[in-house]
N, C-alpha and C positions, 0 to 999 in steps of 0.2 A: 355639538361640533368637535370637541375632542373625541368621542366614542366613534362616529362616524368618521372621521380623522382613520383612527386606529383602526377602522374595521376596516376601510381600504388599502391599508398598508398589508393586513393581513391576506386578503384577497391578491392582493398582488405577488407576496411573498410566496403566497400557494399555489399560482399561475406560474410562477418562474419554477418551483420547487418541480413541477408535474414536465417543464418544458427540460430540465436538466437532468431528471430522470429517463427520460426518453430518448433524449440525448445520448445521453451516456450509453444506455440500451443498442441504438443503431451504432454510436462508435464501438463500442466492442463486437457486434457482428457484423459489420462492415468495413471496419477501420474509419479513422478519422478523413484522412486523405478520398477516402471512396463516397463519403457522404458528402451528399448538398442541402443547401439551407433548405430546397424544396422537397427531400426526404421527411426534414423534422417538420417541417410545414406539414405535409398529408399526414404525417404520425401521430402528430399532436392535435390538428385540427384545428392551429391557428395559423392565419394567415399570414403572407412574406410582411406585409406592412405589420401586423400584429407581431411576428417571434423581432422585429427589428425595434420594437417599443422596450422588448425588454435585452436585447443585444445587440449592440454593434457590429457584429460581423460574427462568424463560425469560428474565428480565432477568440473572440473575448464568451464565446460558448465555452468552447473548451478549458477557458480560464478559469470559468466560473465554479462549473463544475471543479477541475483540479483544486482550484482555492476553497470551495465550499466542504469540501473533504478533507484537507489538510486543517480548515480553520479549526473542522468540529472535531475533529480526531486529535487537536492540540487543547480543544479547550475541556474535552473531557479529560483527558488527563492529567492537565494540569488539579482538576478538582479533585479527580481522587486521591493523585498522589500529596496532598499539602495535607493531609492529615497522618501519613504513613510515615515512620523515620527509620524504618527496618531494609535493608536493599534488595534482601532475597524478594520482601513482599511487594517492593516496588517494581520490581522485576516483575514478578507475578501480574501486578497489574498492567502494566505497561502489554503486556504479551496480550491479557484477558482484552483490555481497550480495543489493542489491535485488531484482535481474528473478533471481536463481538461485533464490529463496525463493518468491517469489508465482508463475512460472513451473511451480512443483512444490505450488502451493497457491492455484489458481486459484481457486477455492471462496468462499476465507479474504478473497481480495485482493477479490473483490467484495462480499464480504457487508461488509471495512471501509470503501469507496467509499462506498455506497449508506446502510450504516446507521450512518452516524461520528455522528447526533445521537437515534438511538435509544437511547440507556442516559440517565440522567439523576443528578443528585446528586452522591453520592458515587463512586458508578462511575465515572462521567464522569469526574469530576476526577481519578483514578487513572488512564483510560486517557489524557486531556489531557497528564497529565502528561507521561507516554513518547513522545506525539506531539511536545512541545514539544521534549523531549531530543533527539529524532532528529532533529527539521528544524531545531536551531540545530547538532546535527554536521554536516546538509549546509550549512550557510550559514559556517562555519569554514573546511571545507575549499576552499567557494567564496574566498570572503573572504581565505584564505594567494592560492589560486592569482589569484586577480585581482590581486595584492602582488607576487609573484612577476614576472607577466609584464607587469605596469604596465600593465594595462590599462583604459580608463576609461571606457567611452563605454557599459556594461550596470551596470543598479544588480544589486547581490548580492540584494537583494529578489525583485525579478525573475525574476533567473536560479535562484534556488533555488527557485523555485515554476512553472515555467516546466519543472526538471529534474523537479519529481514532478507535475507532468500529464504530461509524456511518458513515466513507468515506469507513472503507476499506473492507466491506462487499457488494458493489453496484454491483459486479461481478454478483450473488445471481440474482440479480432481473431486474437492469437497463438493458434497451435499450438502443443503442445510436440512432436507429431510430427510434424510439417509440415516443410517444407523449410528454418525456419531454427531450429538447435539454439542452445540458451542464449548459447552462446562467440559464435556469429556475431551473436543479438540484441543481447547487451551491446554488440559493436564498432560495429554500426548505430547503437544509441544514444548512444554515447560519442563516436563522428566527428558525427553531427549536432550535438548539442550546442555542441559544442566547435567544429568548422570549421563547421557549417551544410550545407543541400542539396547547394551548387556549390563550399562548401572553397576551395581555393588558385586553381580556375579563375577566381574573377570579381574581375575588374580592378578594380571599384570599387562601391560598396555601393548601392546603388538610392538613389534619392533619396524614402522614406515620404510627406516634410512636402509636398511640391508637391503630391501625388495626395491629401489629406486632402478625405475629405468630410463635411458635417457632416450628420449624420440628423436628422430628427423623434423625439423620445420619445416620439410619441402613435403612432409606426407598430404598433407590437402594439394598441393600444386600436381601432385603424382595423381592423384584418385581424380584433380581437373582435367589435366593432358588426358590419362587413357578416355575418360568420356566423352571426349571433343573427338577422339579419331573416331 
């Protein structure tokens, strides 16, 4: 009896995984708001009644995609970090874990980036809590690394969001079947983040302050006004 029940859960999970992956691809291609449940039904071959057996609404479907992704990324990360004491290696693991997962789930990555504000209420709060936990984990690693290396010139908040900025947009340009495999991608991103583009070749940092230019806050309004004439 237990074996049969386990098999049922396995079939259910496999079908749900198929629905989530297919839905993520459609959301990535068409956008969440432009997609209907009928679109998902046609793409999956699952009847509308069958879809509602797995999720109550399109909102819940988007929630499951986001919650599943963050849950899996966090679980994998905590398992890999649990036995690593070195902050530098922890950062490498964090970058590898993030990029390896999303390089294999590019549609999901686009959905997470583009549809971050499409959920509301408790569904959004639940996903936001996992996002915050993930962001705090990155910030803690960078804080520990900063303390160990006695780095004083870079703010941890800037560093944290700069790191996510480097990693979260790879779906726009990265081809998993192209010249860079995931390991090479991880190595490049890690080196760029820690050493910069020039790395040890730079004799002194550029003086950005002396080149600062103050831009008019109305520049976009001017462009908009010109276009409307």
